[in-house]
N, C-alpha and C positions, 0 to 999 in steps of 0.2 A: 504494500500499500504506499502511495506517495506521501512522504512526510512522516511515516510511521517509524518509531524508534525500535519496535520489536521485529517488524517484518518489512524492512525498507525497500522501496522501489526507486531506483535511479533512472533518469531519463537522458536521452540525447535530443538536442534541438538542432535540426539541420534545415538547410534551404531546399526548395523543391521547384526550381524554375522549369518551365516547359521545355527549354533547351539546356542541355548539360553544359555547365561552365566549370570544368575541372579546376579546383584549387582557387577559384575566384571569389567564392562565397564563404561566409564564416559558419562554424559549427561549434556548439558547446556540448561537451560530454560530461557524464557523471553528475548531472544536475540533480539537486535535491539533497545536497550534503550540508551538514553542520556538525557541531561537536557531538550532539546526542545521537544523530543518525549514524555517524561514523562508529560510535561505540556499539550501537545496535547491529550494524553491519558486520563488525568484527566478531561479535558474539554469534550472530546467526550463521555466518559463513564458516566460523571456526578458523578464520584466517586473518588475524589482525593486520598482518603486513599488507595484504590486499586492500583492506579497508583504508588504512592510512595512505597507501600509495594512490588510491582513487581520490582521496580527499585533497592531497597536495596537487594532483593533476587538475582537479576542478578549480581550486583556488587560482591557479595560474591561468587557466583558459578563460574562466569567468572574468578575472581581473583584466586580462588583455582584450578579449573580444567585446565584453559588455561595458566595462568601465574605462577602456582604452589606456590602461596602464602599460607602459612599454614592457614587452616580454623579457627584455634584457635584464630588468630589475629582478625578476624572479630567477632567471638563469644564473645571475651573479650569486644569489643566495644559495642555491642548491650546489653550485660549483664550490662555494666556500665550505659547505658541509662535507662534500666528498673529499675535498683536500684535507680537511681536519681529520677525517676518518681514514684517510689513506686508501680510498677506493677510486676506481675510474668509471664504473658503470652505475647508472641509477639503480639497476637491479641488485647491486651489491649492498645497498643501504639496508640496515636493520629496521625493525619496528621503531625502536627508540630514535634512530637517525631520522626516520620519516616524520616522527612526531616533532622533532626539532625543526625540520624543514617547514612543516605546517605552521609552527609558531613564527618562524621568520617570514613566511609568506604573508601571514596576517599583519606583520610589521610593515611590509611593503605597502599594504593598503593604508595604514595609519600615516606613514611617511608621505603618501600621495594625497593626504587629507581626504580620504575616502573611507566609508564604512562597509565592511563585508556584511551583506544582508543574511541574517540567520533564518529569516522566514522563507521557507522553501517556495511558497506561492509567489512571493515577491521576486525570488530568483527566476522562476519560470516566466513571469510577466516581462521582466527586464531582458531575459535571454531571447524571448520571441521578438521583442522590439528591436534588439540589436541585429538579429538575423535579417529581419525586414529592412532595417536601415542599410545593411551591407549591400543591398541591390544598387544603391547609389554611391558606393565606395569607389575610390579612384581606380582600383585594379579591375573591378567589375565593369565599370563604364568603359575603360580602355579595351577590355576583352571583347565587349559587345561591339565596340567600334571596329576592332581589327577583324572580328569574325562576321561582321555585317549582320548582327542579330538585331532585329527591329520588331516593332509592333507588339512587344510584350508589355503587359501592364505592370509586371513586377514578378516577385517570387512568392510561392507558397512557403509555409514553414511546416515541417514535419516534426512532430513530437513522438518519439519512440521509446520503448523500454530499452534499457542498456543491456548488452551482453558484455562479458568481461574476459579479455584476453590476458589479464594480469593477475590471475588467481593461482599461479604456480606453474610447475613444469609440464602439466597436462593442458595448459592453456596457451594461447598465442594469437597472433593477428598477422594479416598480410594483404598484399595487393598482387593481382595476377592478370596478365593478358592471355587470352586463349591462343594467340599466335604472337610471334616475335614482331613487335611494332617497328623494328628497324629494318628488317629484311623480309618480313612476311612468312618466314618458315613456320610450318604447321607444328609447333611444339609449344608447350606452356612456357611462358616467360614471366617470371615474377619473383617475389621475395617474401619472406616471413620472419617473424621474431617470436621466440618463446617467452612467455611471461611478460607481455607488453600490450600496449594499446595502440590504436591506429596511427596516432600522430608520431609515435616513435619511428615507424617505418618511413614516413614521409619526411620528417624533420632531420633524419640522419643522426639522431642522438646515439644510436647503437648501429653496428654494422649488421645488416640483415643477412639471412642465409638464402641461397637460391632455392626456388620452389621444389626442385628435384629432391632436395634433402628431406622434405616433409615425408616422402614415401618411406624413408628409413626410420625417421623419428616417430611418426604416427601413421603406420601403413593403412589402417582402416579408415582414418580420416582422409588420407590422401586419395584412397580409392573412391570414397564418396564425393570428394571434391572434383576429381577428374570426371566422374559421371555427370555431376551437375554442370560443369563447364561445357560438356558436349550437348547437354539438353538446352542450355542457354544459347549457345552458338547456333544450334539447329533452329531454335525458335525465332531468333532475331535475324538469322541469315547474315551475320556479320561477326567480325572479330570483337570480342567483349573485353571490357576493362572491369575487373571484379574486385570488390573489397570483401574480406571475410574475417571472421573471428572464430576461434576455437575456445569454448569455455568448458574446462574440466572434461576434455575429450569429446565434446559435442560440437559439431560444425554448424555455424550460422553464416548464411550468405547475406551480407548486409546490403550490397548495392551492385547493380550491373548497368553498364552503358556501352554504347559503341565506342571502341577505343580509338584514341588519336594515334596517327601513324605517320611515318615519313613517306616520301614519294615512291621509293623502291618497294616498300612494304605494301603501299596502297594498291599498286598495279598487280603485284604478285597475288595478294589476297583476293582481289577482284577476279582474276583469271582462275585461281584455284577454286573459289566458291562455285563458279560455273561448272568447272570440271568435276566437282564433288556433288553436283546437283543440289547445292544449297541456295543457288540464286540463278535467275535467268540472265541473259546478256544485258537486257534492259535494266534489271536491278543492279547488276555489277557496275554499270556506268555511273550510278549515283555515288558509288563508294570511292571514286577517285575525284579529287578536287583540282581545280585549275592550278593551284599553287603546288600540288604534287607533281604535275607535269613540268611546271616551272623549275622545280628542283632537279628533275631528271634531264631536262633539255638544255641546261647550261652547264659548263664545267663547274665542278664542285670541289670544295676543299675536302680532303679525305676524312679528317677527324677533328671536328670543331669542338669536341669535348676534351681533347687532350690537353695536358698541362702545358706543353710547348706552344700550342695554338693560343690558349688563353693568355699566357704570359707575353705573347707577341703583339697583342692588341694595344695600340698606342693612341687611337683616336676613333671617334664615331661621328658619322654624319647621316644624311638621309639616304636610304637604300633606293636609289633612283632607277637602277636597271640591274636585274639579277645576274648572278653568275660569279665565277671566281677568276681573278686576274692576277698575274704575277709578272713583274717587269722592273726595269730600271727607271728611276725618277727622271723625267724630262720636263722642263719648264717652258719650252717653246715648241711651236709647230715644227720649226726647222730641225730641231734636235731629234724629234720623233722620226721624221722622215729620214734623216741621216742614219739613225740607229737601224731603221728598217733595211736600209741598203746593205748593212753589215750583219743582218739577221739578229739584231739585238732587240729583245722585247722591251717595250716602253710603257710606262704609266704616265699619261699626260696629266700634269698637275698645274692648275691655273687658279687665279682668283675667281675667274668665271670665263666661260668660252664664248666665242662669237663665230659667225659664219666663216671668218678668215681662218679659223682653226680646223676647218672641215678635214683637210688632208691629214693633219696630225691626229685628229680624232679617229679617222678611218684606219690609220696605220698603227694606232696604239692597241695595247691589250685591254686597257681600261682607262677610265677618266675619273679624276678627283678634283673637285672644286671647293673653294672656301665659301663661295656664295652661290645663290640660286636654289630653287626648290624642285619639286617633283615634276613640274611642267616647264622647267627652264630649258633653254636651248640645249645644253649638254644632256639633260635627261631625255628629251624627246629624240634627239639624234642617236644617242647611245642605245635606247630601246629599239629603235628602228634597225640598228646594225647589230644588235645582240652583244654590244660591248657592256661589260659590267661598269657601273657608274655610281659614284657617291657624290652627292651635292650638299651644299650648305654645311660643310664640315668646319664649323666656326672656330675650332681649337687650333687650326693650322694657319700659318702665315707664310706666304710665298714671296721670297725675295729673288726675283728673276735675275736681277743684275749680279747679285752675289752667288747665284746658283745654289741657294739654300732653302730648305723647308724647315720652319721652326714649329714644333708641336708643343702646346701647353697641356701637360698631363693632368690627370684627375687630382693629383696631390698638389698641383700648383707649380711643380717644377717644369723645366723646359728641356726638350731634346731637339737636337738639330741634325738633319739629314742633308747630304750633299747630292747634287745632280749626279746620277749614275749609281746611287745606292739602290739596292733592291727593296721594294715594298710589295705588299699583296693587298688586294681589295676583295672584300666579301660583299658583293652587290645585293645579296639577299638580306643581310643584317645591317649594312652600313658601317661595318668594322674595317678600320685601316690597320694593317699589321706590318711590322718591320720584318725584313728578310723574305726569303723564298719559302712559301708554304706548299705542301704537296697538293696537286690538283688531279682530279679524276675527270677524263673527257666524257662527253655525253654520246649516246648512240641509241637509235631506235631499233632494238633487236630483242629477241627472246619474248618475254612476257609483254613488254611494251609494244612490240610489233603486233602480237596477237590482239592485244587490247585495242590498238588503234585500228585494226582491221574491223573489229566489231563496231567501233565508233563510226567508221565510214559506211557500214551496212545500214546503220540506223538513222543517220542525219539526213535531213530532207533539203538542205540548202548547200550550195557550193561554198567553199572557202578558198579565196584567192589571196595573193600576196601583193604587198607594195614593194616593188623591186626596181632599182634604177640602173643596175649594171648586170652583165652576164653572170658575175659571181653571185650577186643577190638572187638572180633567177635560178641558178644552180642550187643554192641553199633552199630556196622556196620549194623547188620540186622535190628535193630530198626530204623536206618536212611534210610532204603530202599536199601541196597546194594544187588546186584545180586550174590554175592559170595565174595571170598577173592582172590585178584589178586597178593598179595605179603605177605607171612608170613616169616619174617626175623628170621631164627632160632637162629642167634647169639644174638638177643635181649633177648632170654630166658636165656642167660648165665650170665647176669650181676648181678643177685641177689647174695648176699654175700656167701651163702652156695654153690652156683653153680660156682661162678667165682674162688673160691679156687680150685675146681676140674678141671676147665679149665686150670688154671695155673699149676696144678699137671700134666695134660696131656702134656703140652708144655715143662715143665722143669724137670719132673720126670724120673726115670729109667723105663725100660720096664715093670716091674711088677706094678709100680705105675701108668704108663700110662694105663695099662689094667684095673686096679682098677677104675681109673677116668672114663674111657669109660663106664664101667658097671653102675656107678652111674649116669652119664649123660644120659645114655640110659633110665633109670627109669624116670628121670625128663622129657626128651623130649617126651617119649611115653605118659605120663600123660597129658602133654600140648597139644599134637596133638589130643589125644582122646577128650579132652575138647573142642577144636576148631571144630572138626568134628561134635560133638554133637550139638554145638550151630548153625552150618551152615547146619544142616540136609537137604539134598537134593540139596545143592548148592556147586559149585566147590570151592576147597581150593587149592591154588597154593603155595607150600612150596619151598622157595629158600634154597638150601644147603649152608653151611657155606661160607661166602663171604669175610669178612674183613681180613686184615693182622693179624697174631697172636699177634703181638706186642701190639695191642690195648687192649688185655686182661692182659698184664703184669703189675705188680705194678710199681709205680714210684720209682726211686732210692732214692728219698728224704723221702719216706714213711716208716720210721723205724719200726713202729708197725706192718704194713702188712708184711714187709720183715722178721721180726723176727718170726711171726706166721707161715709164709710159709716155712721158713728154718726149723723150728721145724717139720712141717708137712712132709717135704721131707727128714728129717734126714741129713740136710746139715748145713753149716754155712752161716751167712749173707753175708760175703765177697765172698764165692763161688757163692752164689745166684746172687749177683750183677754182677759178671763176666758173668754168664749165661744170665742175662737180657741184658747186654751190647752186648754180642755176637749175640743176637737175633735181635738187631736193624738193620734196613735197611735204606739206604740212601734215597730211594724214595719208601716208603712202598705201596703207592696207585698203583704203577706199579710193585710191587714185588710179594712176595709169598702170593697170596690170590686167592679166587675163585676156579676155576677148577684146577689151578696150585697146590693149597694146597691139593685138593682131589686126584690129580695124585701122588704127592710126599708123602702124608700121607693118604693112602686109608682107614686106620682103622677108621678115623673120618667119612668118607662118608658111610662106612659100618654100623657104629653105627646109623647114622642119618636115613639111608634107613630102617634099621631094626625097628627103632622107628616109622617111618611113616607107614610101612606095618603092624606091630603088632597093632598099634593104630587103623588102619583102620579095621582090623579083629575084634578087641575088640568092637569097636563102632557098627559094623554091627551086632554083636551078641546081642546088645541091641536094635536092630531095627532101627538103624540110617542108612540113605541112604548116604553113603560116596562117594564123588567124588574127589579123590586125584590127583593132578598134581604135579610132582616133577620137579623143575627147576634147571638147571646147570648154575652157574654164570660165567661170564667173559670169555666166549668161543671166541677165535680168529681164531682157526683152526678146521676144521671138525673132525680131528683126536682126538682133545681134547674131543669133545662131544662124539665121538664114544667110547673112553676109559671109560668115566664116565657112559654112558648109559649101557655099558656092565656090569660094576661093580654093578650098581643099579639093573639090571635084575637078576644077579646071586644071590645077597643077597635076593631079593624078592622070587626067586625060592626056596632058602633054607628055608625061613620062611614058604612058602606054604607047603613044604614037612613036616616040623616040626609040623605045625598046622593042616594039613589035610584039609585046606581050601584055597581058592584063592579070590582075589579081583581085580577089574579093576583099573588101574592107567595109567597116561600118563607121558611121559618124554619130556620135552621141554627145551628151553634155553633162557637166556637173551641175547638180542642184545644190547651191550653197548660198544663194541670196534669197531671202524670204519671198521676194516678188516672183522669183522663178517658181517657187512652190505654189504660189497663188494662181499662176497661169500655166500650170503643168499641162492642162488639157490642150492649150495652144501649142506649147513646145513639143508635145508628144506627136503632133501631126507631122512634125519635121524630123525629129530626132529618132534614131534607131535604138538608143538605150539611154538610161539615166544612171548616174552614180552620185550618191549624196556625199558632198564634201562636208562631213558632219562637224569638223572643227570650225570652219568659217560659218556654217549655218548656225551653230551654237553661238558663236561670237556675235553675229549680226542680230540674232533673235533676242538674246539677252541684252545686247549693247555692252557686253564685257570685252575689254581688250585682253586677249589671251596672254599677251606678254606682261600685262600689269596686274593680272587678277590676284597675284600673290599678296598684294597690298591689303586686300580686304577679305579674301576667301577664307583664311583661318577664322576670322571673327564670325563670318556668315555660317560656317560649319559648326563652330562651338556654340553659337546661339540658336541653332536649329533653323535659321532662315533658309539655308540649303542643307539637304541631307547628304548630298554627294557633290564632289567636284564635277560640274557639268561637262568639263573637257575630258573627263575620264569615263564617266558613266552617263549615257544619254538621258537627257531630261524628257521623260515620257509625257509629262503634262503639257509642255509647250512645244519644244522642238519635235518631240515625237508625234504630236498631232499634225504638225506641218508635213512630216514624213508620210504619215498614214493618208493624209489628204492628197498628197502628190501621187502616191501609188494608186489610190482609188481613181482619181480623175485622169491620170495618165493612161491607165489600162481600160478606162471606158472608151478612149479614143483608139488605143492600140492594145488589144487584149494580150498579145504575146510580148509586150515590151519588157526587155530585160532591165531589171532595176537592182542596183546594189549600193553598197556604202564603202567608202575607201578612207574614211578618217580614222583617227586613233581609236574610236569606239568599236571598230571592226574586230579588235582583239580583246575587248572587255566582255567577260562571260555574261554579265547581267544585260549588257546592251545587245549582245548576240541573241539572247532569249527574246528580247523585244523585237528585233529585226526579223527573227524567224517566225515567232508565234503570233505577233500582233500586227506587224507592218506588212508581212508577206513578201519580203524581199527575195530576189533570186540568189543573191550571194552576199557575203561579207568579204572585205579585203583588209589585211593587216600586215604588220611587219613579218618577214619570213620566219623569225624566231618565235612568233606567237601563233603561227599557223596550227600546230598541234593543239594548242589550248582552245583556239576558236573552233576547231573540228570537234573537240570534246564538248564544248558549250553548245554547239549546234545539235549534237546528238542528244545531250541531256534535255535540251529544249523540245526536241521531237518526242522524247519519251514522256515528258510532262504534258505535252499537248495531247498525246494519244491516251 
């Protein structure tokens, strides 16, 4: 009976949220204890040590969880008693020792100006309130944020009778997974302690024993436990995480939930469950999360738990792009490129990156910046190229001139690294490590290959890739892309020998412009031919030049580049600076770019179209099955599309006449201006396909500058004004409605209209679900390295819809 001195009942007070949050919510054990109850429990059980051990545990847990007394104050007291008695383990303390611990624990309450409530009903009321309050604790809030747990009103509180693992050598407690959560092996993986309670296992107060030893120490209990784990796994159809207690030889199964697991284990368990007839293929898909694939598809550090790894961590920033990177520190674009020529791996380390760093970023193993967030230039580019990246690492200071990186360590001391020193980046955690860490390369083989084959059987939309070079295209195909949904022609212009020609095109006289176009035609034709060859038989969607021309112009501070360019153009540096200034726009993202550039400077579009058509014919001559789609960017009026489509067709006709051969191609447009979404029924009469540029569509619909959103986005997210970063996860209420309206109105005019999305959202699992199940798109397109994740998200969406 609860509160009885003769026949005491002790309680546990636990949280009970609808979604399991391991370790995030508080628990109070041994509730209902006071001096009189402790004496009664000692007499009733015939085990005074057990009674006093339970009492001291309750005093510590109640004080910490309910009254918020620091746990360290209690730990200091019990450590002092153990030191005085010459013992190391709590279990070695005698009854008298534990009585002294209880006395000192009560003293902790007094020193904290708090009173321990002797009334057991008051204890229960306070404990229930504390567990409810834990729902809004910092760690619980952070966990829900990370796990994207939403729309829960709070937690329930479960009040249960206690069972005791601390009643002697025939009692114990443990935690066990029904399979290995690290590699998925079908064997029990767990630990237990004799004469202990649950927190002893979790807190590491004593060294637990492997679960296999339970078979030797308590064979009957182990046999029953093994039988129960099989029953639970069969019932739930998944690997279970189980807590259990043994009280005087009797087994109690306290809790079970689907176990957390790593990427390798998740895939193996999913495949094994199907082979063992415990799950269907459709059910197996739900057991692998996008982050599991992320872990498997980027190089990984071999052992992040090892002592050598932990000791090597010197700084931490934002984990902007996943994966593991090891290389020598390089502080300039030029140094990275120079290192690459000598096969020296580099980590590009900058205060922040800019488009001028593109070559160095591409040649680097990974990128580290002191400033910038998850949507910064470095982060976006790195994710697109699969480069591990850590941004906003505020504890580092880059001195490019001195060739030094200074890190302020957590203890306030500083450490200096020189250019050329080895460092390692963990893009999954944001950790920066000194020296070379061991890396494991990724591969789609074995269980992962089998699993991804099931994914492709089940998904109902295509997954394409955003790829700008033949190398990107090769990577995309290797990762299972059904084609290329976005080839950004401007990305081909940033290489040094090409960007000088682009600058000549913008700033030169008529003859110089024609010369630049001829050279750029050669480059573009070769690039497109290489991409068509890599994607033999699959569609390649090439977006015509989109960004404002000012992005290609040199900085007015870069004297070396300005001097070389002035010499190239037969001009002076001062004249060149005036030209650059004259080319600047107040709001370039809404200025002369996209189809506006094509209409005002048609020679650029003529060159690009010729390059595409000639590359198609060349590749076809080599036996390649070319499927070219040409995409006109930034259309807001149907007349703009009509103008550009006519120009493209006229150039294609000229090439066909010159070569005496023809090829098929389609002309479509990006829907990235809200006005285009509103008149989709008009544009669909002219265009052969639509592709949503969801980044710009989000930017223009919200009126948020994508480059400046970091100044207010954290406040919006923390205050609940926004639930998600709209540049990461599609805004279904606003932008999503424009997308659905576009699809509906476009297909009324052209029922077979191919419609996809090629913004960053194409690789976001929640956005993919919307595009597949609600918007009815034909395909999504994302960076080559996110293709497997998008494939999984598309399959999971199909299962949910069915």
